[in-house]
VOPAMAR-106396 format. One record per residue (C-alpha): residue in three letters; residue number from 1; z, x, y. Coordinates in steps of 0.001 Angstrom, whole numbers, plus 500000, padded with zeros to 6 digits. Layout:
@type = ALA&seq = NUM&z = Z&x = X&y = Y
...
***
This chain:
@type = UNK&seq = 1&z = 834916&x = 388410&y = 499743
@type = UNK&seq = 2&z = 836821&x = 391017&y = 497963
@type = UNK&seq = 3&z = 834975&x = 393132&y = 495107
@type = UNK&seq = 4&z = 835369&x = 392748&y = 491082
@type = UNK&seq = 5&z = 838163&x = 394826&y = 489280
@type = UNK&seq = 6&z = 837990&x = 396069&y = 485757
@type = UNK&seq = 7&z = 840393&x = 394156&y = 483096
@type = UNK&seq = 8&z = 842098&x = 396847&y = 482662
@type = UNK&seq = 9&z = 843148&x = 397672&y = 486360
@type = UNK&seq = 10&z = 843828&x = 393850&y = 486517
@type = UNK&seq = 11&z = 845985&x = 393998&y = 483529
@type = UNK&seq = 12&z = 848052&x = 397423&y = 484960
@type = UNK&seq = 13&z = 848414&x = 395377&y = 488562
@type = UNK&seq = 14&z = 849494&x = 392057&y = 486535
@type = UNK&seq = 15&z = 851917&x = 394318&y = 484072
@type = UNK&seq = 16&z = 853522&x = 396403&y = 487096
@type = UNK&seq = 17&z = 853632&x = 392908&y = 489163
@type = UNK&seq = 18&z = 855543&x = 391226&y = 486538
@type = UNK&seq = 19&z = 858142&x = 394549&y = 485730
@type = UNK&seq = 20&z = 858848&x = 394850&y = 489343
@type = UNK&seq = 21&z = 859880&x = 391097&y = 489530
@type = UNK&seq = 22&z = 862415&x = 391852&y = 486209
@type = UNK&seq = 23&z = 864313&x = 395078&y = 487785
@type = UNK&seq = 24&z = 864226&x = 392839&y = 490717
@type = UNK&seq = 25&z = 866389&x = 389986&y = 489215
@type = UNK&seq = 26&z = 869189&x = 392849&y = 488916
@type = UNK&seq = 27&z = 870159&x = 393172&y = 492178
@type = UNK&seq = 28&z = 869238&x = 389366&y = 492767
@type = UNK&seq = 29&z = 872262&x = 388789&y = 490490
@type = UNK&seq = 30&z = 874964&x = 390106&y = 492852
@type = UNK&seq = 31&z = 874832&x = 386579&y = 494314
@type = UNK&seq = 32&z = 877283&x = 385459&y = 492290
@type = UNK&seq = 33&z = 880445&x = 387500&y = 493405
@type = UNK&seq = 34&z = 883240&x = 385382&y = 493974
@type = UNK&seq = 35&z = 883700&x = 385892&y = 498195
@type = UNK&seq = 36&z = 879077&x = 385664&y = 498149
@type = UNK&seq = 37&z = 880152&x = 381676&y = 496454
@type = UNK&seq = 38&z = 883100&x = 381270&y = 499291
@type = UNK&seq = 39&z = 881056&x = 382790&y = 501804
@type = UNK&seq = 40&z = 877953&x = 379912&y = 501063
@type = UNK&seq = 41&z = 880680&x = 377214&y = 501552
@type = UNK&seq = 42&z = 879185&x = 376178&y = 504810
@type = UNK&seq = 43&z = 875792&x = 377095&y = 504351
@type = UNK&seq = 44&z = 874747&x = 375404&y = 500314
@type = UNK&seq = 45&z = 871478&x = 375800&y = 501088
@type = UNK&seq = 46&z = 870353&x = 379077&y = 501747
@type = UNK&seq = 47&z = 867133&x = 381056&y = 501390
@type = UNK&seq = 48&z = 867137&x = 380417&y = 497864
@type = UNK&seq = 49&z = 865747&x = 376855&y = 498638
@type = UNK&seq = 50&z = 863869&x = 377697&y = 501520
@type = UNK&seq = 51&z = 861883&x = 380138&y = 499044
@type = UNK&seq = 52&z = 861987&x = 376814&y = 496060
@type = UNK&seq = 53&z = 860917&x = 374355&y = 498272
@type = UNK&seq = 54&z = 858643&x = 376505&y = 499926
@type = UNK&seq = 55&z = 856751&x = 377952&y = 495647
@type = UNK&seq = 56&z = 857120&x = 374025&y = 494692
@type = UNK&seq = 57&z = 855745&x = 373101&y = 497896
@type = UNK&seq = 58&z = 852617&x = 375051&y = 497503
@type = UNK&seq = 59&z = 852223&x = 374982&y = 493737
@type = UNK&seq = 60&z = 851948&x = 370648&y = 493918
@type = UNK&seq = 61&z = 849624&x = 371705&y = 497497
@type = UNK&seq = 62&z = 847089&x = 373937&y = 495110
@type = UNK&seq = 63&z = 846882&x = 371209&y = 492600
@type = UNK&seq = 64&z = 846240&x = 368602&y = 495177
@type = UNK&seq = 65&z = 844091&x = 370645&y = 496813
@type = UNK&seq = 66&z = 841915&x = 371599&y = 493454
@type = UNK&seq = 67&z = 841948&x = 368304&y = 492198
@type = UNK&seq = 68&z = 840807&x = 366026&y = 495558
@type = UNK&seq = 69&z = 838229&x = 368908&y = 495761
@type = UNK&seq = 70&z = 836768&x = 368892&y = 492309
@type = UNK&seq = 71&z = 837096&x = 365079&y = 492529
@type = UNK&seq = 72&z = 835156&x = 364710&y = 495845
@type = UNK&seq = 73&z = 832331&x = 367350&y = 494506
@type = UNK&seq = 74&z = 833622&x = 369904&y = 497207
@type = UNK&seq = 75&z = 834736&x = 372542&y = 494791
@type = UNK&seq = 76&z = 832818&x = 373578&y = 491669
@type = UNK&seq = 77&z = 834762&x = 374686&y = 488262
@type = UNK&seq = 78&z = 835194&x = 378017&y = 488715
@type = UNK&seq = 79&z = 837535&x = 377750&y = 492076
@type = UNK&seq = 80&z = 838997&x = 374699&y = 490634
@type = UNK&seq = 81&z = 840307&x = 376558&y = 487658
@type = UNK&seq = 82&z = 841078&x = 379794&y = 489528
@type = UNK&seq = 83&z = 843226&x = 376800&y = 492223
@type = UNK&seq = 84&z = 844824&x = 375438&y = 489620
@type = UNK&seq = 85&z = 846058&x = 378773&y = 487446
@type = UNK&seq = 86&z = 847309&x = 379840&y = 490731
@type = UNK&seq = 87&z = 849700&x = 376453&y = 490850
@type = UNK&seq = 88&z = 850893&x = 377117&y = 487397
@type = UNK&seq = 89&z = 852037&x = 380756&y = 488699
@type = UNK&seq = 90&z = 854321&x = 379487&y = 492041
@type = UNK&seq = 91&z = 855273&x = 376686&y = 489566
@type = UNK&seq = 92&z = 856719&x = 379461&y = 487617
@type = UNK&seq = 93&z = 858525&x = 380643&y = 491104
@type = UNK&seq = 94&z = 860101&x = 377750&y = 492089
@type = UNK&seq = 95&z = 861764&x = 377345&y = 488590
@type = UNK&seq = 96&z = 862725&x = 380732&y = 488478
@type = UNK&seq = 97&z = 864538&x = 380380&y = 492146
@type = UNK&seq = 98&z = 866051&x = 376872&y = 491075
@type = UNK&seq = 99&z = 867832&x = 379181&y = 487737
@type = UNK&seq = 100&z = 868910&x = 381109&y = 490273
@type = UNK&seq = 101&z = 870507&x = 379351&y = 492742
@type = UNK&seq = 102&z = 871950&x = 377316&y = 489834
@type = UNK&seq = 103&z = 873979&x = 380336&y = 489028
@type = UNK&seq = 104&z = 873821&x = 379686&y = 485187
@type = UNK&seq = 105&z = 870780&x = 378138&y = 483928
@type = UNK&seq = 106&z = 873179&x = 376366&y = 481218
@type = UNK&seq = 107&z = 873775&x = 374207&y = 484589
@type = UNK&seq = 108&z = 870517&x = 373088&y = 484604
@type = UNK&seq = 109&z = 871117&x = 371121&y = 481218
@type = UNK&seq = 110&z = 873551&x = 368343&y = 483316
@type = UNK&seq = 111&z = 870138&x = 366887&y = 484659
@type = UNK&seq = 112&z = 869236&x = 365821&y = 481630
@type = UNK&seq = 113&z = 872669&x = 365607&y = 480177
@type = UNK&seq = 114&z = 874146&x = 363626&y = 482945
@type = UNK&seq = 115&z = 870825&x = 362090&y = 484521
@type = UNK&seq = 116&z = 871321&x = 359189&y = 487286
@type = UNK&seq = 117&z = 868360&x = 357351&y = 488464
@type = UNK&seq = 118&z = 869828&x = 357349&y = 492020
@type = UNK&seq = 119&z = 869867&x = 360820&y = 492598
@type = UNK&seq = 120&z = 866715&x = 362595&y = 493818
@type = UNK&seq = 121&z = 867625&x = 365891&y = 492485
@type = UNK&seq = 122&z = 867724&x = 364174&y = 488882
@type = UNK&seq = 123&z = 864041&x = 362798&y = 489390
@type = UNK&seq = 124&z = 862657&x = 366302&y = 489872
@type = UNK&seq = 125&z = 862420&x = 367744&y = 486508
@type = UNK&seq = 126&z = 860606&x = 364088&y = 485843
@type = UNK&seq = 127&z = 857867&x = 364717&y = 488987
@type = UNK&seq = 128&z = 857832&x = 368425&y = 487034
@type = UNK&seq = 129&z = 856883&x = 367339&y = 483911
@type = UNK&seq = 130&z = 854383&x = 364163&y = 485016
@type = UNK&seq = 131&z = 852402&x = 366967&y = 487142
@type = UNK&seq = 132&z = 852462&x = 369868&y = 484234
@type = UNK&seq = 133&z = 850720&x = 367586&y = 481806
@type = UNK&seq = 134&z = 847574&x = 367064&y = 483122
@type = UNK&seq = 135&z = 847934&x = 370227&y = 484960
@type = UNK&seq = 136&z = 847728&x = 372011&y = 481567
@type = UNK&seq = 137&z = 845231&x = 369689&y = 480009
@type = UNK&seq = 138&z = 842657&x = 370631&y = 482796
@type = UNK&seq = 139&z = 843171&x = 374267&y = 482408
@type = UNK&seq = 140&z = 842964&x = 374507&y = 478873
@type = UNK&seq = 141&z = 839503&x = 372898&y = 479178
@type = UNK&seq = 142&z = 838695&x = 374772&y = 481737
@type = UNK&seq = 143&z = 839660&x = 377776&y = 478962
@type = UNK&seq = 144&z = 838250&x = 375890&y = 476076
@type = UNK&seq = 145&z = 834808&x = 375841&y = 477757
@type = UNK&seq = 146&z = 834570&x = 371728&y = 477567
@type = UNK&seq = 147&z = 835522&x = 371618&y = 481226
@type = UNK&seq = 148&z = 832959&x = 369362&y = 482687
@type = UNK&seq = 149&z = 834332&x = 366814&y = 479748
@type = UNK&seq = 150&z = 837619&x = 365837&y = 480968
@type = UNK&seq = 151&z = 837987&x = 362409&y = 482518
@type = UNK&seq = 152&z = 837767&x = 362093&y = 486253
@type = UNK&seq = 153&z = 841664&x = 359912&y = 485613
@type = UNK&seq = 154&z = 843377&x = 363255&y = 485059
@type = UNK&seq = 155&z = 842216&x = 364298&y = 488396
@type = UNK&seq = 156&z = 843923&x = 361209&y = 489975
@type = UNK&seq = 157&z = 846799&x = 361747&y = 487790
@type = UNK&seq = 158&z = 847429&x = 364972&y = 489118
@type = UNK&seq = 159&z = 846637&x = 364035&y = 492344
@type = UNK&seq = 160&z = 849829&x = 361325&y = 491844
@type = UNK&seq = 161&z = 851654&x = 363435&y = 490149
@type = UNK&seq = 162&z = 851635&x = 366760&y = 492865
@type = UNK&seq = 163&z = 852421&x = 362995&y = 495772
@type = UNK&seq = 164&z = 854973&x = 361773&y = 494017
@type = UNK&seq = 165&z = 856105&x = 365391&y = 493588
@type = UNK&seq = 166&z = 856302&x = 366442&y = 497716
@type = UNK&seq = 167&z = 857172&x = 363187&y = 498030
@type = UNK&seq = 168&z = 860254&x = 363699&y = 495975
@type = UNK&seq = 169&z = 861158&x = 367171&y = 496859
@type = UNK&seq = 170&z = 861251&x = 365658&y = 500986
@type = UNK&seq = 171&z = 863147&x = 362772&y = 500046
@type = UNK&seq = 172&z = 866131&x = 365456&y = 498011
@type = UNK&seq = 173&z = 866846&x = 366058&y = 502264
@type = UNK&seq = 174&z = 866151&x = 362695&y = 503604
@type = UNK&seq = 175&z = 868756&x = 360791&y = 501235
@type = UNK&seq = 176&z = 871287&x = 363632&y = 501808
@type = UNK&seq = 177&z = 874838&x = 362097&y = 503494
@type = UNK&seq = 178&z = 876358&x = 364410&y = 505814
@type = UNK&seq = 179&z = 873366&x = 365892&y = 507490
@type = UNK&seq = 180&z = 872169&x = 364105&y = 510058
@type = UNK&seq = 181&z = 868597&x = 366231&y = 511231
@type = UNK&seq = 182&z = 868305&x = 365551&y = 507577
@type = UNK&seq = 183&z = 867968&x = 361899&y = 507146
@type = UNK&seq = 184&z = 864812&x = 359651&y = 506981
@type = UNK&seq = 185&z = 861264&x = 359770&y = 506578
@type = UNK&seq = 186&z = 860426&x = 362400&y = 508066
@type = UNK&seq = 187&z = 861151&x = 364849&y = 505334
@type = UNK&seq = 188&z = 859235&x = 363288&y = 502257
@type = UNK&seq = 189&z = 855920&x = 363069&y = 504464
@type = UNK&seq = 190&z = 856223&x = 366236&y = 506191
@type = UNK&seq = 191&z = 856398&x = 368375&y = 502722
@type = UNK&seq = 192&z = 853542&x = 366297&y = 501395
@type = UNK&seq = 193&z = 851201&x = 367289&y = 504892
@type = UNK&seq = 194&z = 852929&x = 370457&y = 504333
@type = UNK&seq = 195&z = 852004&x = 370640&y = 500934
@type = UNK&seq = 196&z = 848896&x = 369977&y = 501717
@type = UNK&seq = 197&z = 848280&x = 371770&y = 504076
@type = UNK&seq = 198&z = 849948&x = 375224&y = 502357
@type = UNK&seq = 199&z = 847942&x = 374731&y = 499217
@type = UNK&seq = 200&z = 844823&x = 375100&y = 500996
@type = UNK&seq = 201&z = 845940&x = 378296&y = 502501
@type = UNK&seq = 202&z = 847533&x = 379678&y = 499574
@type = UNK&seq = 203&z = 844109&x = 378503&y = 497915
@type = UNK&seq = 204&z = 842063&x = 380236&y = 500317
@type = UNK&seq = 205&z = 843645&x = 383553&y = 499802
@type = UNK&seq = 206&z = 845121&x = 383553&y = 495722
@type = UNK&seq = 207&z = 841627&x = 382196&y = 494153
@type = UNK&seq = 208&z = 839521&x = 384959&y = 495836
@type = UNK&seq = 209&z = 842526&x = 387191&y = 494263
@type = UNK&seq = 210&z = 842156&x = 385926&y = 490799
@type = UNK&seq = 211&z = 838329&x = 385893&y = 490701
@type = UNK&seq = 212&z = 838294&x = 389188&y = 491331
@type = UNK&seq = 213&z = 841425&x = 390277&y = 489115
@type = UNK&seq = 214&z = 839172&x = 388360&y = 486677
@type = UNK&seq = 215&z = 836202&x = 390545&y = 487011
@type = UNK&seq = 216&z = 834097&x = 388173&y = 488821
@type = UNK&seq = 217&z = 832566&x = 387736&y = 491973
@type = UNK&seq = 218&z = 831146&x = 384930&y = 494354
@type = UNK&seq = 219&z = 831351&x = 383268&y = 498164
@type = UNK&seq = 220&z = 835075&x = 381073&y = 498518
@type = UNK&seq = 221&z = 834942&x = 377980&y = 498759
@type = UNK&seq = 222&z = 835479&x = 378161&y = 503241
@type = UNK&seq = 223&z = 834201&x = 374809&y = 504804
@type = UNK&seq = 224&z = 836581&x = 372275&y = 502057
@type = UNK&seq = 225&z = 839764&x = 374447&y = 502489
@type = UNK&seq = 226&z = 839727&x = 374881&y = 505869
@type = UNK&seq = 227&z = 838999&x = 371416&y = 506501
@type = UNK&seq = 228&z = 841958&x = 370426&y = 504278
@type = UNK&seq = 229&z = 844095&x = 372658&y = 505401
@type = UNK&seq = 230&z = 842929&x = 371888&y = 509347
@type = UNK&seq = 231&z = 843429&x = 367827&y = 508784
@type = UNK&seq = 232&z = 846822&x = 368183&y = 507254
@type = UNK&seq = 233&z = 848303&x = 370484&y = 510111
@type = UNK&seq = 234&z = 847135&x = 368428&y = 512358
@type = UNK&seq = 235&z = 848882&x = 365444&y = 510387
@type = UNK&seq = 236&z = 851769&x = 367793&y = 510495
@type = UNK&seq = 237&z = 851747&x = 368980&y = 514703
@type = UNK&seq = 238&z = 851863&x = 365134&y = 515321
@type = UNK&seq = 239&z = 855020&x = 364269&y = 513225
@type = UNK&seq = 240&z = 856125&x = 367109&y = 514968
@type = UNK&seq = 241&z = 855974&x = 365599&y = 517814
@type = UNK&seq = 242&z = 857006&x = 362441&y = 516841
@type = UNK&seq = 243&z = 860140&x = 364147&y = 516017
@type = UNK&seq = 244&z = 860877&x = 365696&y = 519421
@type = UNK&seq = 245&z = 860211&x = 362453&y = 521091
@type = UNK&seq = 246&z = 862668&x = 361203&y = 518625
@type = UNK&seq = 247&z = 865230&x = 363496&y = 519472
@type = UNK&seq = 248&z = 865996&x = 361740&y = 522963
@type = UNK&seq = 249&z = 867693&x = 358894&y = 520608
@type = UNK&seq = 250&z = 869388&x = 360719&y = 518213
@type = UNK&seq = 251&z = 872353&x = 362972&y = 518826
@type = UNK&seq = 252&z = 871943&x = 364498&y = 515447
@type = UNK&seq = 253&z = 869142&x = 365340&y = 515622
@type = UNK&seq = 254&z = 869654&x = 366375&y = 519392
@type = UNK&seq = 255&z = 871845&x = 368729&y = 518165
@type = UNK&seq = 256&z = 869360&x = 370307&y = 515705
@type = UNK&seq = 257&z = 866894&x = 371123&y = 518333
@type = UNK&seq = 258&z = 869554&x = 372841&y = 520288
@type = UNK&seq = 259&z = 870444&x = 374850&y = 517555
@type = UNK&seq = 260&z = 866695&x = 375672&y = 516539
@type = UNK&seq = 261&z = 866128&x = 376389&y = 520728
@type = UNK&seq = 262&z = 862418&x = 377927&y = 521701
@type = UNK&seq = 263&z = 861936&x = 378715&y = 518408
@type = UNK&seq = 264&z = 860750&x = 375283&y = 517787
@type = UNK&seq = 265&z = 857763&x = 376115&y = 520539
@type = UNK&seq = 266&z = 857006&x = 379294&y = 518356
@type = UNK&seq = 267&z = 856720&x = 377531&y = 515361
@type = UNK&seq = 268&z = 854200&x = 374962&y = 517263
@type = UNK&seq = 269&z = 852681&x = 377478&y = 519145
@type = UNK&seq = 270&z = 851301&x = 379567&y = 515806
@type = UNK&seq = 271&z = 850455&x = 375903&y = 514088
@type = UNK&seq = 272&z = 848345&x = 375138&y = 516796
@type = UNK&seq = 273&z = 846897&x = 378674&y = 517004
@type = UNK&seq = 274&z = 846045&x = 377835&y = 512992
@type = UNK&seq = 275&z = 844089&x = 374708&y = 513720
@type = UNK&seq = 276&z = 842030&x = 376426&y = 516577
@type = UNK&seq = 277&z = 841079&x = 379473&y = 513629
@type = UNK&seq = 278&z = 840964&x = 376903&y = 510571
@type = UNK&seq = 279&z = 838109&x = 375301&y = 512806
@type = UNK&seq = 280&z = 836700&x = 378135&y = 513551
@type = UNK&seq = 281&z = 836755&x = 379183&y = 510335
@type = UNK&seq = 282&z = 834675&x = 376293&y = 509086
@type = UNK&seq = 283&z = 832157&x = 376142&y = 512305
@type = UNK&seq = 284&z = 831710&x = 379878&y = 511219
@type = UNK&seq = 285&z = 831800&x = 379713&y = 507326
@type = UNK&seq = 286&z = 833755&x = 382954&y = 507772
@type = UNK&seq = 287&z = 836362&x = 383452&y = 505003
@type = UNK&seq = 288&z = 837644&x = 386473&y = 506979
@type = UNK&seq = 289&z = 838944&x = 384014&y = 509738
@type = UNK&seq = 290&z = 839760&x = 381714&y = 507219
@type = UNK&seq = 291&z = 842147&x = 384387&y = 505676
@type = UNK&seq = 292&z = 843375&x = 385400&y = 509181
@type = UNK&seq = 293&z = 844236&x = 381505&y = 509101
@type = UNK&seq = 294&z = 846033&x = 381240&y = 506092
@type = UNK&seq = 295&z = 847877&x = 383812&y = 506624
@type = UNK&seq = 296&z = 849879&x = 382397&y = 509876
@type = UNK&seq = 297&z = 849507&x = 379198&y = 508596
@type = UNK&seq = 298&z = 851634&x = 379948&y = 505649
@type = UNK&seq = 299&z = 854274&x = 382087&y = 507783
@type = UNK&seq = 300&z = 854709&x = 378920&y = 510548
@type = UNK&seq = 301&z = 855219&x = 376355&y = 507373
@type = UNK&seq = 302&z = 857587&x = 379142&y = 506091
@type = UNK&seq = 303&z = 859275&x = 379418&y = 509580
@type = UNK&seq = 304&z = 859669&x = 375921&y = 509380
@type = UNK&seq = 305&z = 861116&x = 374673&y = 506664
@type = UNK&seq = 306&z = 863822&x = 378045&y = 506772
@type = UNK&seq = 307&z = 864765&x = 376075&y = 510705
@type = UNK&seq = 308&z = 864841&x = 372716&y = 509007
@type = UNK&seq = 309&z = 866947&x = 373892&y = 506016
@type = UNK&seq = 310&z = 869586&x = 376091&y = 507826
@type = UNK&seq = 311&z = 869303&x = 374863&y = 511351
@type = UNK&seq = 312&z = 869962&x = 371650&y = 509928
@type = UNK&seq = 313&z = 873326&x = 372715&y = 508196
@type = UNK&seq = 314&z = 874190&x = 374561&y = 511256
@type = UNK&seq = 315&z = 873262&x = 371375&y = 513542
@type = UNK&seq = 316&z = 876745&x = 370109&y = 511551
@type = UNK&seq = 317&z = 879010&x = 372301&y = 513647
@type = UNK&seq = 318&z = 878220&x = 370323&y = 517021
@type = UNK&seq = 319&z = 881736&x = 368349&y = 517888
@type = UNK&seq = 320&z = 879487&x = 364921&y = 519379
@type = UNK&seq = 321&z = 878197&x = 364495&y = 516392
@type = UNK&seq = 322&z = 881891&x = 363257&y = 514633
@type = UNK&seq = 323&z = 884570&x = 361682&y = 516803
@type = UNK&seq = 324&z = 887169&x = 362135&y = 517187
@type = UNK&seq = 325&z = 887381&x = 365324&y = 515499
@type = UNK&seq = 326&z = 884418&x = 367243&y = 513943
@type = UNK&seq = 327&z = 885846&x = 368659&y = 510493
@type = UNK&seq = 328&z = 882667&x = 371026&y = 510430
@type = UNK&seq = 329&z = 883549&x = 372395&y = 513437
@type = UNK&seq = 330&z = 887066&x = 372901&y = 512467
@type = UNK&seq = 331&z = 886700&x = 375365&y = 509965
@type = UNK&seq = 332&z = 883628&x = 377010&y = 510536
@type = UNK&seq = 333&z = 883175&x = 377215&y = 514080
@type = UNK&seq = 334&z = 881780&x = 380549&y = 514190
@type = UNK&seq = 335&z = 880070&x = 380558&y = 511650
@type = UNK&seq = 336&z = 876132&x = 382154&y = 511166
@type = UNK&seq = 337&z = 873962&x = 382162&y = 508146
@type = UNK&seq = 338&z = 872523&x = 385287&y = 507090
@type = UNK&seq = 339&z = 870378&x = 385897&y = 504911
@type = UNK&seq = 340&z = 871884&x = 388480&y = 502117
@type = UNK&seq = 341&z = 869963&x = 391406&y = 500022
@type = UNK&seq = 342&z = 870677&x = 389634&y = 496824
@type = UNK&seq = 343&z = 869400&x = 386622&y = 497820
@type = UNK&seq = 344&z = 866468&x = 388722&y = 499654
@type = UNK&seq = 345&z = 865999&x = 389682&y = 495769
@type = UNK&seq = 346&z = 866188&x = 386787&y = 494400
@type = UNK&seq = 347&z = 862992&x = 385427&y = 496256
@type = UNK&seq = 348&z = 861358&x = 388341&y = 495960
@type = UNK&seq = 349&z = 861787&x = 388720&y = 492646
@type = UNK&seq = 350&z = 861485&x = 384372&y = 491914
@type = UNK&seq = 351&z = 857093&x = 385082&y = 493880
@type = UNK&seq = 352&z = 856322&x = 388602&y = 492069
@type = UNK&seq = 353&z = 857337&x = 386958&y = 488812
@type = UNK&seq = 354&z = 855262&x = 384447&y = 488907
@type = UNK&seq = 355&z = 852366&x = 385880&y = 490706
@type = UNK&seq = 356&z = 852998&x = 388255&y = 487890
@type = UNK&seq = 357&z = 851892&x = 385165&y = 485094
@type = UNK&seq = 358&z = 849023&x = 384487&y = 487150
@type = UNK&seq = 359&z = 847549&x = 387832&y = 487544
@type = UNK&seq = 360&z = 848232&x = 388192&y = 483351
@type = UNK&seq = 361&z = 846447&x = 384535&y = 483213
@type = UNK&seq = 362&z = 843198&x = 385553&y = 485300
@type = UNK&seq = 363&z = 842868&x = 388939&y = 483125
@type = UNK&seq = 364&z = 843509&x = 387646&y = 480054
@type = UNK&seq = 365&z = 842418&x = 383698&y = 480084
@type = UNK&seq = 366&z = 838918&x = 382859&y = 479746
@type = UNK&seq = 367&z = 838661&x = 380209&y = 483053
@type = UNK&seq = 368&z = 834943&x = 380861&y = 484200
@type = UNK&seq = 369&z = 832800&x = 378057&y = 483033
@type = UNK&seq = 370&z = 830284&x = 379969&y = 480814
@type = UNK&seq = 371&z = 832921&x = 381567&y = 479400
@type = UNK&seq = 372&z = 834366&x = 381492&y = 475838
@type = UNK&seq = 373&z = 837669&x = 382566&y = 474567
@type = UNK&seq = 374&z = 837013&x = 384819&y = 471979
@type = UNK&seq = 375&z = 840746&x = 384975&y = 470452
@type = UNK&seq = 376&z = 843365&x = 382481&y = 469355
@type = UNK&seq = 377&z = 841291&x = 379687&y = 471024
@type = UNK&seq = 378&z = 842299&x = 380789&y = 474727
@type = UNK&seq = 379&z = 842001&x = 384658&y = 475095
@type = UNK&seq = 380&z = 838821&x = 386731&y = 476105
@type = UNK&seq = 381&z = 837777&x = 390092&y = 475056
@type = UNK&seq = 382&z = 840107&x = 392555&y = 476856
@type = UNK&seq = 383&z = 837010&x = 394554&y = 477567
@type = UNK&seq = 384&z = 835704&x = 391762&y = 480179
@type = UNK&seq = 385&z = 833674&x = 388635&y = 479325
@type = UNK&seq = 386&z = 833039&x = 387142&y = 476031
***
């Protein structure tokens, strides 16, 4: 477990993180040039979508892990509060990514003004609201010091909301028209199990960091997080293997794996190695092994999600998908996707701003058991614990 940090040093880190995120927003705005928009015509979903689904999926996964762990008695209030606060920070990162990807923030109003019940995208704000409500109630309970009084129904509601968010996020792809590699139930289920695995890995990295910024110490919950991550990753691997078998029967899916090439075996190899490390961390109760496994797990999941999104679109260029003429091949043959500097800046800016919110809350709020807010019913003393 890393050492503690003084409140003023933690505040300096939080402010510097937010400032770096704000500065990166400047080059991120370069993605709205006319040529950039035209370039994205063949790839409407870019690395920004990879980042958005990653941040949102991890946020919902953190809620699932914290709520399940607390409900089953595997996590105490100390670590539950840090994990739930981390989920709110990643939700902020996801929302910033969405606004950047829309081009203009006012475009988001159309999701409400022209709401369509048949659209999976239109349901995302609904599920965000359903998720954030119990999350905030539980967090406020921790901050106010009455964390043991909230009903377990709130945890159940948070779990249900997180599951709905993950499944609906995957269904945005599963119900998409014109991308054969995305269609079906696979995206919904894979997003859900990846969310649990990624949430446990993110919790293993962010919760101890939050405790350090908060100025507290304690041994992280190695076994609960390792077991959740390992179980979810085994399910994920089973689903991936099943999908590989399906490729023999579905041309669109076969084209996807032809585009991915040997990369799929690298991704699966990393995931198998992660499961082995997680089991070792569980057996040895080693936080260091859990931290290494968590980093590899997150890298493999992000790589898999990016491959799913980008290569799924590239597979449309294969001539055998549409007969006698594939319009995507006629219009865009030879086009290759690359991550622009503006997009990379946007992805980093959103993450830094989300982590900045997480760090500020860890420094300023009375998140741990036994603390009482000293100011405005929420904030603790800047000099330390009140």
